[in-house]
N, C-alpha and C positions, 0 to 999 in steps of 0.2 A: 434402093429405096422402095418399099412396098407401096401399094395403092393407098392404104390408110395414111401413111406418113406423108405421101404426096398431097392428099387432101388437106391435112393439117397445116401444111406450109401455105396453102392458098387461103386458109381462114378456118374459123371454128367449124369442126365437123359435126355431123348429126349422128345420133345413135339409132341404129336399126334394131328391130325386135330381137334379132339373133344376138345382139351385144348385151342385152339387159342381164345384169347379175354376174357378168363375167369380168374377171380382173383385166384391166387394160395395161398392156405392157409398153404402149407407146411412150415417147418422151414427154408428151404434154397431154392434157385432158381432152377428151372428146366433149367439148362444152355443150351443155344442154340448156334450153330455156325452161323456166319454171313459172307457171301461171296459177293464180288463185282466182276463181270466178264465183262471186257472191257466196263466199264461204261463211258459214255460221256455226257456232259451237257453244256448248254450255257444260258446266259441271254441276250436275243435279239441276236445281231450279235457278242456278246463278248463270246468266248469260255471260259469255267471255268474248265471243266474236260476233259481229253483226255485218253481214253482206260485204265482206272484205274482198276486194278485187284489185289485183295489180300483177304485173309481169316482170320477172327478172330476166333480162335479155341474155342470150348465150355469150359467155366470155366476159361479162361485166360483173361489177361488185355493187350490190344493192344493200343499203343499210336500213334496218328496221329501227326506228327511233321513237321513243315514247317513255312516259313515266312507268314506274312499277305498277303492275296490274292492268296494263293496257292491252295485253294479249300477244306480246311479241314472242315469248317462248312457246306459247300454245301453237302459234303459226309454224314455228320450226318443228314441233313435234308432229304436226299434221303433215308437213312437207316430207318429213323423214319416214312417215308411215307408222309412227309409234301410237298416235291417236287417229281416230277416224272422225271427220267432220260430220255434224248432224245435217248440214245442208251445204249445197254447192259442190263444186268440183275442183280438183287439183290436177294439173297437167304437167308432164315433163316432155318437152319437145312435141307438144300437141297430143300426146297420148295420155288418156285419163289414167291416173294412178290412185285416185280416191274420188268417190262419189258415183252416182248413177249405178249403184249396185256393184261397183268395182272397188277392190282394195288390194293393190299390189303390196306384198310384204316388204319391209325395210331392206332386206338383203337383195331384193330384186330391182331396186330403184336406181342403182348407180349413184348413190348419195353418200357423202362423207360427213361426219359429225365431229365437231370440236366443242366440248362442254366447258362450262365455266370452271369446274374443278379438275379438268383434264381427263379424269376417269381412266388413268393408266392402271394396268394390272401390276400390283406390287410384287407378285411372285415371279414375274417375267423380267428378263433383262430388257434394256431399252431396245436392243436390236429385235428381240422377239416380240416386244410390244408393237413395233413398226410392222413386222412381218405378219402380225396376227390377221390383218385384213386381206392377206394374200393366200388364203387357205386353198383356193382353187388352183394354185400353181404347184409345180414341182417344188419340193422343199428347198432344194439348192438354189433354184431360180428365185424363189421368194426371198431368200436371205440375201442374194445378190442385189435384188431390187431394193430391199430394205436398207442395205448398206449404202447404195447410191443415194437414197433419199436422206439418210442421216448425213451424208456428205453435203448435200444441198442446203441443209439447215445448220451446218457447222457443228454437228454433234457426232461425227464418226468415231472420235477417240473415246466416246462414252458408251459405245455399243454394248460392252460387256458389263457395264454397271447397272444398278437397279434404280428405279425412279426416286426412292427415298434418299439416294445419294446425290441428287441434283438440286439446284436452286429452283425457285419458282419459274424464272425465265427459261431455264433449261428444260424443265418439265413441259412448259408450253410448246417449246420447239419439238419435243418428242411427240406430243399430242398432234401437232400440226403435221409432222412427218407421217405419223400413222394414218391420219385422215387422207393425206394426199397420195400415199403409196399406191393404192389401187387406181389412181388417176380417175377420180369420180367426175361425172358430168356436172354435178352440183355439190358444193361444199357449204354446209350449214355451220355457223359459228355463234354460240350463245355466250355473249359477254366474255369473249376469250381473253381480254387483257385486264379485266377488273381486279384480279387478285394481285397484280404487280404494282410495285411502287412507281411513282410518276416518271422518273428518269428512265427506268428499265422499260416501262410501258411504251414510251415513245420509241425506244430503240427496237423492241420486239415488234411493235406495230409496223414500223418502217420495213423491217426485214420480211414480215408476213406479206405486206403489200407487194414488195418486190417479187416474192415467190409466187404469189397468186397471179401476177402479171406474166411471169415466166411460164407457169404451167397452164395458164389460160383456162382454168376452171371457172365456172359460174359460181359466185359466192354470195351468200346472204348472211350478213353480220348483224346480230342483235346488239344494240347498245342503248344506254340511257344518256350517253355523253354526246351533246351536239357537236363539240369540236372534233371528236373522234369520227363522227358520221361525215363531217365536212372533209376531213383528211382522207378517209377511206373510200367513200361511196361515189361511184359514177352517178348513181341515183339514190334518193332517200325517200322512204315512205314513213310518214308520221302518223302514229296511232294514238287515239285517245278513247278510253273506255270501250275498246274492242272494235273501233271503227276507224277507217282511213280519213284523216282530216285533210291532208294534202300530200301530193307526191310530185317529184320532179328532181332537177339537179339541185345541188347545194346552193348555187348562185340564185336560182329561181326562188327557192324557199326563203333564203335570207333577204333578198331584195324585194320580193313580192309576196309576203306572208298572207295566207288566206284569211286569217283572223288573229285575234290578240293572243290566243294560246300558242300559235306557231311563232309569232313575233317574240314572245317572251322566252320561248325555248332556246333561241339562238343568242340572246344577249340580254343584259340588264336594261330595263326601261324606266324612264321617268314617265309616269302614267297619270293622266288627269281626266276628270269628267268635265264635259263641256257641251255646248250646243252649236248648231249651225246658225250663224247670223250674218246676213249680208253676203251669202254665198261662200262663207269660209267657216271652218271649224275653229272655235276660239278657246284656247287654254289660258290659264292665268298670266303667262308671260310670253306666249308665242301663238301663232295661228298656223293651221294646217289646211290642206285642200279638202273640200267638202265631197268630192267624188260623186256628185249628182245626188247627194242626200237632201232630203226635203228641208226647207227652211224651218228652223225650230227643233229639228231632230236632235235627240240626245245622243252623244258620241263619247267614245274613249279616244283621247288624243295622246300619242306617245312619241317620245324621242329617245333613241338609244344613247347610252352614256358616252360612247365614242363620237356621237354626232353633235354634242354640245360644244360650242365655240367659247373659249375663255381667253380674254385678253386683259392686260393691265388697264385699269380704269382710265388712266391718262391718255390712252391711245384711241379712245372712242370706239368707233365701229358700229354704232347704232344699236348695240345690245342694251339689255336691262342692267341697271346697277346691281352689284352683288358683293357679298363679303364671304371670304373663305372661312369656313368653320373648322374643317379638318383637311389634312393633306397627307397621303400615305405613298411612300415610294415602294413599288413592287417590281423592281427590275427595270425593264425597258420602258415601262409606263408608270404613271402615278394616278391615283384616284383622289378625287376631291368631293367634299360636301360643301355646297355653297348656298348661303341664304340669299335669295333673289327677291328684289322688290316686287310686292304684289303676290307672292307665292307663300302659302302657309308652311309647306314642307320643304326641307332642303333639296336642292337639285344635285343630282349625282353626275359627275363628269369623269371621263377617262381620256387622258392625253399622254403623248410621248414625254418621258421624263426629261427635265431640263428646259422645257419650252417656256416656262414661267420663271421669273427671277425668284431666288430664295427669299423667304420672309414676306412675300407679297400677300396683302390682305384684301385690298379693294380692287375689284375686277369689273369687267363688262361681260355679260353673258348673253349668248345668242344661240341660234340653231343653224346648222349647215343648210344651204338651199336645197329644197326638195327632200329633206331628211325626215320631216314629221310624218307619222303614220296615223291614220284616222280609221276607226272601226265603229260600226253601230254599237251603241251601249248595250252591254249584256250579251 
């Protein structure tokens, strides 16, 4: 075992200056951290990013989550070296690669890319597509390493075929193999599963997660799907209009959203306008904690669909009287619309299928203890 392989067994290695831009023939990636420090960017007069700062730790998976136009793909292009930021710095393992008059070209950054459309070369076989990023190697060794990577993604028998002969899921595996073959320190993935149907997307995503953990590359995955971010990300950064709204683990963001925007991103909400009265935030049919807000302050009071408690009316439970308007079975759960006493709009609830008797109409509706979310209005 050489010294580099020994270091990798002890933990994520760090990349020295002599390693930059060279193909890595080790069995796993030399994981690198990637940091953005007050990065700003614009296209013409239109600002795209504003003072974006966060760090993707070495060997971890970070998801960039946000709606279309929030700046996610622009951040990936800047990380890859395709675009240069107007302000701020980008560092890989504490070495500046963009900013302060420095711009390291893409091929010298040790970064792999997986695009939304896979961007495979149609005139090359799948094996040659994977070997394409190993041009600094001896040709025979490059093909051996490409073959090994095809085996790891379960595509070895398709090496002699061309991309157009594969399904969408198979093309995605080839694109992933090509990006991982040079063992990059950082892997950037732009909506890599969005073109796949739902069942295939789950399978390919699980396989990708397994492979990322095995190869131990640092990964940044762009997505607009909060469920995908929760499944993939060790950490999540939420963007809105080019700025970071909140960052942390999925559990942190889900349980302690910084504002209404973050709360709405992760689940459907019953949302009401109210005021703080008597030290509590009062909605039409429940109350929430005031969190130190001033008496009389206007607030938005929310409860997630899954935190609504629904029971047959004859069982009591202290909830408000309600009547089921619609009830839809969606597999393991069912969704309900309920007209609740004192509330103008129907309340939406989501609960495990079969918990309520068939044909039930009159119910009692409440909120799980501590589940109400309260935010300053606006």
